[in-house]
C-alpha positions as CSV (number, residue, x, y, z in Angstrom):
1,M,19.9,-22.3,-18.0
2,Q,22.1,-18.3,-17.2
3,K,19.6,-16.7,-18.2
4,S,16.9,-18.8,-16.6
5,I,18.5,-18.3,-12.9
6,L,19.7,-14.9,-14.0
7,F,15.5,-14.0,-14.5
8,F,14.7,-15.6,-11.8
9,L,16.4,-13.7,-9.0
10,M,15.9,-10.7,-11.1
11,I,12.3,-11.7,-10.2
12,I,13.3,-11.7,-6.4
13,I,15.1,-9.0,-6.4
14,V,12.1,-6.5,-7.6
15,A,9.8,-8.5,-5.2
16,A,11.7,-8.0,-2.4
17,C,11.8,-4.4,-2.8
18,S,8.1,-4.0,-3.1
19,P,6.5,-2.2,-1.1
20,K,4.4,-4.5,1.9
21,I,1.2,-3.6,2.6
22,S,-0.6,-4.6,6.0
23,Y,-3.7,-4.9,6.2
24,M,-6.9,-5.0,9.2
25,G,-10.9,-4.9,8.5
26,D,-13.4,-6.4,6.7
27,S,-12.7,-8.2,3.6
28,Y,-15.5,-8.2,0.2
29,N,-15.3,-9.6,-3.3
30,P,-12.5,-8.4,-5.0
31,T,-13.2,-5.0,-6.6
32,F,-11.7,-3.4,-10.4
33,N,-12.2,0.4,-9.8
34,V,-10.8,1.8,-7.1
35,D,-11.6,5.3,-6.1
36,V,-8.3,7.4,-4.6
37,Y,-8.9,10.4,-2.3
38,Y,-6.5,12.5,-0.7
39,D,-8.9,14.5,1.1
40,Q,-12.0,13.5,3.1
41,G,-13.9,16.2,2.3
42,D,-13.4,15.4,-1.9
43,I,-16.1,12.1,-0.8
44,D,-19.1,12.7,-2.2
45,K,-21.0,9.2,-2.3
46,E,-21.7,7.5,1.3
47,Y,-18.8,4.5,3.0
48,R,-18.0,3.6,5.6
49,V,-13.9,2.8,6.3
50,M,-14.1,-1.0,6.4
51,G,-10.3,-1.1,7.5
52,I,-6.9,0.3,7.3
53,A,-3.7,-0.2,5.7
54,R,-0.3,1.4,5.4
55,N,3.0,0.6,4.2
56,E,5.5,-1.7,5.9
57,G,8.8,1.1,5.4
58,D,11.4,-1.4,5.9
59,V,14.3,-1.0,4.4
60,F,14.6,-2.8,1.9
61,E,11.3,-1.9,0.4
62,T,11.3,1.2,-2.5
63,D,9.4,4.9,-0.9
64,D,8.9,5.5,-3.8
65,L,5.0,7.1,-3.4
66,N,3.6,5.7,-6.3
67,S,5.0,2.4,-5.7
68,I,3.6,3.0,-2.4
69,R,0.4,3.8,-3.9
70,E,0.1,0.9,-6.3
71,Q,0.6,-1.6,-4.1
72,L,-2.4,0.1,-1.7
73,I,-4.6,0.0,-4.5
74,K,-3.6,-3.6,-5.5
75,K,-4.7,-4.5,-2.0
76,A,-8.3,-2.6,-1.6
77,R,-9.3,-4.7,-5.0
78,E,-7.9,-7.8,-3.5
79,V,-10.4,-7.1,0.2
80,G,-13.3,-6.0,-2.0
81,A,-12.4,-1.5,-1.2
82,D,-14.1,1.0,-3.7
83,A,-12.0,3.4,-2.6
84,I,-8.9,4.6,-0.6
85,L,-8.5,7.2,1.9
86,I,-4.6,8.4,1.9
87,V,-4.5,10.2,5.3
88,S,-1.1,10.2,6.5
89,V,2.4,10.1,4.6
90,G,5.7,10.0,6.6
91,Q,8.7,8.0,7.2
92,N,10.2,5.9,9.6
93,T,13.4,6.5,11.7
94,S,14.1,3.2,13.0
95,S,15.7,1.0,10.0
96,G,18.6,0.1,11.6
97,E,20.9,0.8,14.9
98,D,24.0,3.1,13.5
99,D,22.3,4.1,10.1
100,Y,19.8,6.8,9.5
101,D,18.2,6.5,6.5
102,P,14.0,7.0,6.6
103,N,11.7,5.1,4.6
104,K,8.0,6.3,4.0
105,I,5.4,5.7,5.4
106,V,2.1,6.0,4.2
107,E,-2.1,5.0,6.4
108,A,-4.8,5.3,4.6
109,K,-8.4,4.1,5.2
110,F,-9.9,1.3,2.9
111,L,-13.5,2.4,2.2
112,K,-16.4,0.5,1.4
113,Y,-19.5,2.5,-0.6
114,G,-23.3,2.9,0.6
115,G,-22.9,3.5,4.0
């Protein structure tokens, strides 16, 4: 019983620290393969921007860039994006009243191939 409770608490803690992704845009059937671009010039297919996404940058959220990237890919799959274009990586400096603990903010465009 104690192991079950401990396991449940660990799951809650890990979930609370995962990056939260906000998305605004169109949705399509889920996709499996999502390309990730860091420069618009690298995209050699016709596409249209179907939406924009960013992580919340909350105080309790991890600011590991690889974790944020993985959550962006997960959200892109859910909404049917074919690719992600990372447009900015910055820091949220308004995390509290007295402390200065900037969290990473990643903004991205979700793309649908075909124009």
